[in-house]
C-alpha positions as CSV (number, residue, x, y, z in Angstrom):
1,M,-10.5,-3.3,-9.4
2,K,-6.8,-5.9,-10.1
3,K,-3.3,-5.1,-10.7
4,T,-4.7,-6.6,-14.4
5,D,-7.1,-3.6,-14.5
6,L,-5.3,-0.9,-13.5
7,V,-1.8,-1.6,-16.1
8,N,-4.8,-2.3,-18.7
9,E,-6.6,1.7,-18.1
10,V,-2.8,2.5,-17.8
11,A,-1.9,1.0,-21.8
12,K,-4.6,2.9,-23.0
13,A,-2.8,5.5,-22.2
14,T,0.6,5.0,-23.3
15,L,-0.9,2.0,-26.6
16,I,1.5,-0.6,-24.8
17,K,1.0,-3.2,-22.4
18,K,4.5,-4.0,-21.8
19,E,5.4,-0.8,-21.3
20,A,2.7,0.2,-19.1
21,A,3.1,-3.4,-16.7
22,E,6.9,-1.9,-16.8
23,A,6.3,1.3,-15.4
24,M,3.9,-0.1,-12.5
25,E,6.3,-2.9,-11.4
26,I,8.5,0.4,-11.0
27,F,5.6,2.7,-9.7
28,L,4.9,-0.1,-7.4
29,G,8.6,-1.7,-6.5
30,T,9.8,2.3,-4.9
31,I,7.0,2.7,-3.3
32,K,8.2,-0.5,-1.4
33,K,11.8,-0.3,-1.6
34,T,10.9,3.5,-0.1
35,L,9.1,2.2,3.3
36,K,11.8,-0.4,4.0
37,K,13.8,2.3,4.2
38,R,11.2,4.3,6.9
39,D,10.3,7.0,4.9
40,K,6.9,8.1,3.2
41,V,5.4,8.3,-0.1
42,F,3.7,11.6,-0.7
43,I,1.7,11.2,-4.1
44,S,0.9,15.3,-4.5
45,G,-4.0,14.4,-4.7
46,F,-3.5,10.9,-3.6
47,G,-2.2,10.6,-0.6
48,T,0.6,9.2,1.7
49,F,2.1,5.1,1.9
50,S,3.9,5.7,5.8
51,I,5.5,2.7,7.5
52,V,3.6,2.8,11.6
53,K,5.5,0.2,14.3
54,R,2.4,-1.2,15.6
55,K,3.6,-2.6,19.7
56,A,3.5,-6.4,20.2
57,R,0.0,-7.3,21.9
58,K,-1.6,-10.3,23.8
59,G,-4.3,-11.5,21.5
60,R,-6.8,-15.1,21.8
61,N,-6.2,-18.3,19.5
62,P,-10.0,-17.5,17.9
63,K,-10.4,-21.8,18.1
64,T,-8.8,-23.2,21.2
65,G,-9.4,-19.6,23.4
66,E,-5.8,-19.7,24.2
67,A,-4.0,-16.7,25.4
68,V,-2.3,-15.8,22.7
69,K,1.7,-13.3,22.8
70,I,1.6,-11.0,19.4
71,A,5.2,-9.6,19.2
72,A,5.9,-6.7,17.9
73,K,5.7,-5.3,14.1
74,F,6.3,-2.8,11.7
75,T,2.9,-2.4,9.1
76,P,2.2,0.2,6.9
77,K,0.2,2.4,6.3
78,F,-1.7,4.8,3.6
79,K,-3.3,7.5,4.5
80,P,-5.6,9.8,1.5
81,T,-5.3,13.5,1.1
82,K,-8.5,15.3,1.4
83,A,-8.6,15.8,-2.1
84,F,-8.7,12.1,-2.6
85,K,-11.3,11.8,-0.6
86,E,-13.4,14.7,-2.1
87,A,-13.1,12.7,-5.4
88,V,-14.3,9.7,-3.7
89,Q,-17.6,11.3,-2.5
């Protein structure tokens, strides 16, 4: 399912596609802003979005086999709730 498909599903409930698209943008934008501040986003019955720091490490260029340094970085993480996992089963 793509973002447009999700907007279409929300639009079925609101009956206005434009409002559904705006709501989706606000929702996703809020999650991005919160994660950028290194805070967690918990959605009851769905899961938790958080930021984790990946340590710097050594890697290899698969094409040349040359050793490469990979810098440390922050990356998003999602952990589903038990109820969400069970619903998907």
